[in-house]
C-alpha positions as CSV (number, residue, x, y, z in Angstrom):
1,M,-3.7,-10.9,-20.8
2,A,-2.6,-8.8,-23.8
3,E,-2.6,-5.0,-23.7
4,T,-3.6,-2.5,-26.3
5,N,-1.7,0.7,-26.5
6,I,-3.3,3.9,-27.9
7,G,-0.2,5.9,-28.7
8,S,0.2,9.6,-28.2
9,S,-0.4,10.4,-31.9
10,I,-3.7,8.4,-32.1
11,T,-7.2,9.9,-31.7
12,I,-10.2,7.5,-31.7
13,T,-13.7,8.9,-32.1
14,G,-16.8,6.8,-31.5
15,S,-17.3,3.6,-29.6
16,F,-14.3,1.6,-28.4
17,T,-15.0,-1.9,-27.1
18,C,-12.4,-4.6,-26.1
19,D,-11.8,-7.4,-23.7
20,E,-8.1,-6.7,-22.9
21,D,-6.2,-4.1,-20.9
22,V,-5.7,-0.7,-22.6
23,S,-3.1,1.9,-22.1
24,V,-4.1,5.4,-23.4
25,E,-1.5,7.9,-24.3
26,G,-3.5,9.5,-27.0
27,I,-7.2,10.6,-27.1
28,I,-10.4,8.6,-27.1
29,Q,-13.7,10.5,-27.7
30,G,-17.1,8.9,-27.4
31,E,-17.7,5.7,-25.5
32,V,-15.3,3.1,-24.0
33,Q,-16.4,-0.3,-22.8
34,T,-14.1,-3.1,-21.6
35,T,-14.3,-6.0,-19.2
36,A,-10.6,-5.3,-18.4
37,D,-8.5,-2.5,-17.1
38,I,-7.6,0.9,-18.5
39,T,-4.6,3.1,-17.7
40,V,-4.8,6.7,-18.8
41,E,-1.2,7.8,-19.0
42,P,0.1,11.3,-18.4
43,G,-0.8,13.2,-21.6
44,G,-3.6,10.7,-22.4
45,T,-7.2,11.8,-22.5
46,L,-10.6,10.1,-22.4
47,E,-13.5,12.4,-23.4
48,A,-16.0,9.6,-23.0
49,E,-18.5,7.7,-21.1
50,V,-16.4,4.9,-19.6
51,S,-17.4,1.4,-18.4
52,V,-14.5,-0.8,-17.2
53,R,-13.4,-3.3,-14.6
54,S,-10.8,-0.8,-13.2
55,I,-9.2,2.4,-14.3
56,D,-6.0,4.2,-13.2
57,V,-6.0,7.8,-14.2
58,R,-2.7,9.6,-14.6
59,G,-3.9,11.9,-17.4
60,S,-7.3,13.4,-18.0
61,V,-10.9,12.0,-18.1
62,I,-13.9,14.1,-19.1
63,G,-17.0,12.1,-18.7
64,N,-18.6,9.6,-16.4
65,I,-16.8,6.5,-15.3
66,A,-18.4,3.2,-14.1
67,A,-16.0,0.6,-12.8
68,S,-17.0,-2.9,-11.5
69,D,-13.8,-3.0,-9.3
70,R,-11.8,0.2,-8.7
71,I,-11.1,3.7,-9.8
72,E,-7.8,5.3,-8.9
73,R,-6.7,8.9,-9.6
74,H,-3.0,9.6,-9.3
75,P,-1.1,12.9,-8.7
76,G,-1.5,15.1,-11.7
77,A,-4.7,13.3,-12.9
78,N,-7.7,15.4,-13.8
79,V,-11.2,13.9,-13.7
80,T,-14.3,15.8,-14.5
81,G,-17.5,13.7,-14.3
82,D,-19.4,11.4,-12.0
83,I,-17.7,8.1,-10.9
84,R,-19.3,4.9,-9.7
85,A,-17.2,2.0,-8.3
86,P,-17.1,-0.1,-5.1
87,R,-13.5,1.1,-4.5
88,V,-12.3,4.6,-5.1
89,V,-8.8,6.0,-4.5
90,L,-8.0,9.7,-4.8
91,N,-4.3,10.4,-4.3
92,D,-2.9,13.7,-3.1
93,G,-2.4,16.0,-6.1
94,A,-5.2,14.6,-8.3
95,K,-8.0,16.9,-9.4
96,F,-11.7,15.8,-9.4
97,K,-15.0,17.5,-10.1
98,G,-18.1,15.4,-9.9
99,R,-19.9,13.0,-7.7
100,I,-18.7,9.7,-6.2
101,D,-21.1,6.7,-5.8
102,M,-19.6,3.8,-4.0
103,D,-23.0,2.1,-3.2
104,V,-22.6,-0.4,-6.0
105,S,-24.6,-3.6,-5.6
């Protein structure tokens, strides 16, 4: 599967929809929907309502996240918002403020 890279100098405002993996080094503000995976790299920021298959957060997410498969927060990650996924991984050193819902049917 192809991957889209949102570079560190890019800011996207509004709705972002795709069907391929996305690597975020820049900023996305608004709403993100994909049937694939997102990686928020160190220095990358999502200020958005996020709906994905899975997401690896190494940077910052401000907003609610709904994942059909998995959410993982790595050391240095910062997540502020509610998360909903059947599998949630919070690694030592990640920051999180919000609620976790793993009761996904």
